[in-house]
C-alpha angles and dihedrals in degrees: 000000000000118000095189100117106003096108139024100215109151113244095017131104111317090005095055120116136230119346092355091062093045091051091046093053092044090057099038113118093356092303096304094116094055093064096038118109118259108243122259094028098301136285126289109228145158119244110251089209105051105004097243119141118241143155116256095217098167130038091256119030141154121234108258091224104047106005093240107159121237133176143180126196122236095247089057099036093123094055115085088190089062093065108115131205120223092214135245115320097019110136127192112247117255113265 
């Protein structure tokens, strides 16, 4: 059974922060969530690596300018403040 939105414990699963959240979303549902479109056309955000603005169109995405990886979890997909940064040096796994 999926545990994606069944609780709202801070720091756990879809409510994790930073790299933990990015890795959680990458693994959720066998990776299918990561490449799924964010509802309502995505979330406008600012890269936490280089400061460039971009649209987070999928639940896990690299900044088009510097490749810094960001993610948001489905339960928080309407909250731009919930977008998390994986940190310097994190690289998306090869498809």
